[in-house]
C-alpha positions in Angstrom: 110.9 212.1 133.1 112.3 212.8 136.5 109.5 210.8 138.0 110.2 207.8 135.7 114.0 207.8 136.6 113.2 208.1 140.3 110.9 205.0 140.0 113.6 203.1 138.0 116.2 203.9 140.7 114.0 202.6 143.4 113.3 199.4 141.5 116.2 197.3 142.9 115.3 194.0 141.1 115.0 195.6 137.7 118.4 197.2 138.0 120.2 194.0 139.1 118.5 192.0 136.2 119.6 194.6 133.6 123.2 194.5 134.9 123.4 190.7 134.8 122.0 190.5 131.2 124.5 193.2 130.1 127.4 191.2 131.6 126.3 187.9 129.8 126.0 189.7 126.5 129.6 191.1 126.8 131.1 187.8 128.0 129.5 185.3 125.5 129.6 187.7 122.5 133.2 188.4 122.9 134.0 184.6 123.1 132.2 183.8 119.8 134.0 186.8 117.9 137.4 185.6 119.3 136.9 182.0 118.2 135.8 183.0 114.6 138.9 185.2 114.3 141.2 182.4 115.6 139.6 179.9 113.1 140.3 182.1 110.1 144.0 182.6 111.2 144.4 178.8 111.3 143.3 178.4 107.6 146.2 180.7 106.6 148.8 179.3 108.9 148.3 175.5 108.6 149.2 174.3 105.1 149.1 170.6 106.3 145.6 170.8 107.6 142.2 171.7 106.1 143.2 175.2 105.3 142.0 176.9 102.1 144.9 179.3 101.6 148.5 178.0 101.1 151.4 179.8 102.6 153.6 181.8 100.3 156.4 179.2 100.5 154.3 176.4 99.1 153.8 177.5 95.5 151.9 175.5 92.8 154.1 173.1 90.8 155.2 174.2 87.3 153.1 172.1 85.0 155.9 171.9 82.4 158.8 170.9 84.6 157.1 168.9 87.3 156.5 165.1 86.7 152.9 163.9 86.7 151.6 162.6 90.0 151.8 158.8 90.4 149.2 156.7 92.0 150.3 155.3 95.4 151.1 151.6 95.3 152.3 149.0 97.7 156.0 149.4 98.4 158.2 147.1 96.2 161.8 146.3 95.7 163.5 149.1 94.0 164.2 148.7 90.3 166.3 150.8 87.9 164.4 153.9 86.8 163.3 154.3 83.1 163.0 157.6 81.1 159.7 159.4 81.6 157.2 158.6 78.9 156.0 161.3 76.6 152.6 162.8 77.5 151.4 161.9 74.0 152.3 158.3 74.2 149.6 155.6 73.8 148.5 154.1 77.0 146.8 150.7 77.5 145.2 148.8 80.2 147.9 146.2 80.3 151.1 146.5 82.3 154.2 146.6 80.1 157.5 145.3 81.1 160.3 147.9 81.7 162.7 145.8 79.7 162.2 143.6 76.7 163.8 140.2 77.1 163.4 136.6 75.8 161.5 134.1 77.9 163.6 131.3 79.5 160.6 129.0 79.3 159.8 126.5 76.5 157.9 128.0 73.5 154.7 126.0 74.2 153.9 128.0 77.4 150.8 130.2 77.4 151.4 133.9 76.5 150.6 135.0 80.0 153.9 133.5 81.2 156.0 136.2 79.6 158.2 137.7 82.2 161.4 139.7 82.7 164.3 137.3 83.4 166.4 137.9 86.5 169.3 135.9 87.7 168.4 133.6 90.7 171.9 133.1 92.0 175.2 134.8 92.0 176.9 131.8 90.2 175.5 131.3 86.7 174.1 127.9 86.0 174.6 126.3 82.5 171.3 127.6 81.2 172.2 131.1 82.4 175.4 131.2 80.3 175.5 134.3 78.1 176.2 133.9 74.3 177.4 136.6 72.0 174.9 139.4 71.8 173.5 138.9 75.3 171.4 135.7 74.8 171.4 133.2 77.6 171.7 129.5 76.7 168.1 128.8 77.9 166.8 131.6 75.7 168.9 130.4 72.7 167.5 126.8 73.1 163.9 128.1 73.2 164.6 130.2 70.1 166.3 127.2 68.3 163.3 125.0 69.0 161.0 127.6 67.4 163.1 128.5 64.4 164.8 125.3 63.6 162.4 124.1 61.0 162.6 127.1 58.7 165.6 126.0 56.8 164.3 122.5 56.3 166.6 120.5 54.1 168.9 123.5 53.7 172.1 121.5 53.7 174.2 124.6 54.3 174.3 128.1 55.7 174.1 131.7 54.5 171.8 133.0 51.7 173.4 131.4 48.7 171.3 130.1 45.9 172.4 126.5 46.8 170.2 126.7 50.0 166.9 125.0 50.2 163.9 126.2 52.2 160.4 125.0 52.7 157.8 127.2 54.5 154.4 128.7 54.5 153.7 132.4 54.4 151.1 133.9 56.7 149.1 137.2 56.5 148.2 138.9 59.7 144.5 139.0 60.3 144.1 141.6 63.0 141.3 143.6 64.5 140.3 146.7 62.8 141.8 148.1 59.6 141.9 146.3 56.2 144.4 143.5 56.7 143.6 141.9 53.3 144.1 145.2 51.2 146.5 143.6 48.7 145.3 139.9 48.7 142.1 138.1 48.0 140.6 134.8 49.2 138.6 133.0 46.5 137.8 129.8 48.5 137.3 131.4 51.9 140.3 129.8 53.4 143.6 130.3 51.6 144.9 133.5 50.0 145.5 132.6 46.4 145.4 136.0 44.7 147.3 139.2 45.1 150.6 140.4 46.4 152.0 137.6 48.6 150.8 134.7 46.3 152.5 136.4 43.4 155.7 136.9 45.4 155.7 133.2 46.5 155.1 132.0 43.0 158.2 133.9 41.6 160.2 132.8 44.7 159.7 129.2 43.7 160.3 129.7 40.0 163.3 132.0 40.2 165.0 129.8 42.8 164.6 126.7 40.7 162.3 125.3 43.3 165.0 125.4 45.9 162.8 127.7 47.9 159.6 125.7 48.3 157.1 128.3 49.5 153.5 127.0 49.6 151.8 128.8 46.6 148.9 130.1 48.7 149.4 132.3 51.7 147.3 131.7 54.8 145.4 134.2 57.0 146.6 134.1 60.6 144.3 135.2 63.4 146.7 137.1 65.7 144.4 136.5 68.7 144.8 132.7 68.3 147.4 130.5 70.0 147.8 128.8 66.7 150.8 131.1 66.1 152.8 129.1 68.5 152.0 125.7 67.0 152.6 126.5 63.3 155.7 128.7 64.1 155.6 131.0 61.0 159.0 132.3 60.0 157.4 135.7 59.4 154.0 137.3 59.5 153.2 139.7 56.6 151.3 142.7 58.0 149.6 145.2 55.6 146.8 147.7 55.3 146.0 151.3 54.5 143.8 152.3 57.4 144.2 153.1 61.1 143.8 150.2 63.5 144.3 149.3 67.2 145.4 145.8 68.1 143.5 144.0 71.0 145.4 143.2 74.1 145.5 139.5 73.1 147.0 140.3 69.7 149.7 142.4 71.3 150.6 139.7 73.8 150.8 137.0 71.1 152.9 139.0 68.8 155.3 139.9 71.7 155.9 136.3 72.6 156.1 135.3 69.0 159.0 137.7 68.3 160.6 136.9 71.6 160.9 133.3 70.3 162.6 134.4 67.1 159.7 135.2 64.8 159.4 138.4 62.7 156.7 140.8 61.8 157.0 142.3 58.3 154.9 145.4 57.8 154.2 146.8 54.3 152.2 149.9 54.0 149.6 149.9 51.2 149.8 153.7 51.2 153.4 154.6 50.4 155.4 157.2 52.3 155.4 158.5 55.9 152.5 159.8 58.0 149.8 157.8 56.3 147.1 156.3 58.5 148.6 152.8 58.3 152.2 154.2 58.8 151.2 156.0 62.1 149.1 153.0 63.3 151.7 150.4 62.5 154.6 152.3 64.3 152.3 153.0 67.3 151.0 149.4 67.7 154.4 147.8 67.2 155.7 149.9 70.0 153.0 148.3 72.2 154.4 144.9 71.1 158.0 146.0 72.0 157.4 148.4 74.9 161.1 148.8 75.7 161.7 152.6 75.8 165.2 152.0 74.5 164.0 150.4 71.3 162.4 152.1 68.4 162.2 151.9 64.6 165.6 152.7 63.0 166.6 152.7 59.3 168.8 149.8 58.4 172.3 151.0 57.2 173.7 150.0 53.7 176.0 147.4 55.3 173.2 145.6 57.0 173.1 141.9 56.0 169.6 142.5 54.4 171.6 144.5 51.7 175.1 143.0 52.0 174.3 139.3 52.0 171.5 139.0 49.5 169.9 136.3 47.4 169.8 138.6 44.4 172.9 140.8 44.8 172.0 142.7 41.6 169.3 144.5 43.6 171.4 147.1 45.6 169.9 149.2 48.4 166.2 149.9 48.6 164.4 149.8 45.2 161.7 152.5 44.5 158.2 151.3 45.3 154.8 152.6 44.2 154.8 156.2 42.9 158.6 156.2 43.2 158.6 156.2 47.0 162.0 155.1 48.3 161.8 155.3 52.1 164.5 153.4 54.1 163.8 149.9 55.5 163.0 150.5 59.2 163.4 147.8 61.9 163.1 147.2 65.6 165.7 144.8 66.8 166.2 142.5 69.7 169.6 141.1 70.5 170.9 142.8 67.4 168.6 141.0 65.0 165.5 142.2 63.2 162.3 141.5 65.0 159.9 143.9 63.3 160.7 145.0 59.7 158.8 147.8 58.0 158.8 148.7 54.3 156.9 152.0 53.7 157.1 152.0 49.9 154.0 149.9 49.1 155.7 146.9 47.5 152.4 145.0 48.0 150.7 146.9 45.3 153.8 146.5 43.0 153.3 142.7 43.5 149.7 142.9 42.6 151.1 143.2 39.0 151.9 139.5 38.4 155.0 138.5 36.4 155.7 135.3 34.4 158.8 133.3 35.1 160.6 135.3 32.4 159.7 138.6 34.2 157.0 139.7 31.7 153.6 141.1 32.8 151.4 138.1 33.4 148.1 138.5 31.4 147.1 134.9 31.7 143.5 134.0 32.7 141.8 131.0 34.2 138.8 129.1 32.9 136.4 131.7 34.3 138.2 134.5 32.4 139.7 135.9 35.6 143.3 137.1 35.6 145.5 134.6 37.6 148.1 137.1 38.9 147.1 140.6 37.7 145.1 143.2 39.4 143.8 144.6 36.1 142.1 147.7 37.7 145.4 148.7 39.2 147.2 148.1 36.0 144.7 150.2 33.9 145.2 153.2 36.2 149.0 153.0 36.3 149.4 156.2 34.1 147.4 158.5 36.5 147.3 157.1 40.0 149.7 154.2 40.3 153.1 155.1 38.8 156.3 153.1 38.5 154.4 150.0 37.4 156.8 149.1 34.7 158.5 145.6 34.1 162.0 146.6 35.4 161.0 148.3 38.7 158.4 145.6 39.3 161.1 142.9 38.8 163.4 144.7 41.3 160.6 144.9 43.9 160.0 141.1 43.6 163.7 140.4 43.9 164.0 142.7 46.9 161.0 140.9 48.5 162.7 137.6 48.0 165.9 139.0 49.6 163.8 140.1 52.6 162.2 136.6 52.9 165.6 134.8 52.8 167.0 137.2 55.4 164.1 136.6 57.7 164.5 132.9 57.3 168.3 132.9 58.1 169.0 135.9 60.4 169.3 133.8 63.6 171.4 131.0 62.2 174.8 132.4 63.0 173.8 133.3 66.5 172.2 130.0 67.3 175.0 127.9 65.7 177.0 128.1 69.0 174.1 126.5 70.9 175.1 123.0 71.8 173.9 120.5 69.2 174.1 123.1 66.4 171.3 123.7 64.0 
């Protein structure tokens, strides 16, 4: 051993080489360890960089109280804020306006031209004059042009029995659901059997033909622009199933009610929380997306109850199976735009009545009942209750009261428009 150490001491080059290698190991090894330690410290200290651990001050947001993150968009002019939507609200691919207002354009424009109206100058022009209820003169003129023909040959005002009307009733033909649940088409074109034809028949008879409603209702495709050429005074909307309107149907209905039209929904399944009830309320909120507007029950002093064609029918009559829900409505400028009866009057009207108010058992040449859903009538004791002559009569008279109100509801408001009605 001593001999080996003596040789190593005398080997000058080996000793120098070993010392140099030892110095390099210490120098570069320490540098790598120092850089790794510094890199880990930066993760913890830099919350704005690519660190993995957030500092104690930057706590995660509370999922209950914090608003949902919004996608970044191009900066725009600031607009008034609106209440945050519920997380369970229906969302669509279309952009909905923050406020629901009438178009200033003429009613024959394409539905894509619907927009929110903003004043263009500080001084109001004649068409920007505001009428009672918030309508501008331009909006009122567009509405007058759309609704002016509903009281054709009326020769008066109000809902008195001296009034004369002439119109055609339309049934909403919409995507999904069962839009024809209480009506039937025998010729493939017009609806000549069921709820609405029976109501129109008695409307003509009980008014002494002062109300001249076309005997057959007409199916109306909500996705067609025909809605803006025929100008229906109301669109009857019924069914018993869930449904989702297409974007085109929503857009057409929105413009239609902006111009003064009305949607009248009647559930074929009476009461609340049925499939149709939930779907109709949801889809009509897509049509009227204003967060400040929703279905509200009409009070007893509303003109629908206070100024009626048949004043002997007071309040809301019981419908099928004795359901007596309030009449609900969404209003624009104080008038009914969407009306909803949840008591299934449509099935009540499938029991046809004669002019004298008796059950109509007449048949045609093919031995078919002309106004009676006989299957419904046969099952009245077990499944379909309240199908007796008096409540059926009341349901018909109430339906006529609704129609007359929808025909006349804008008259007082538009009477102040230059030129009158």
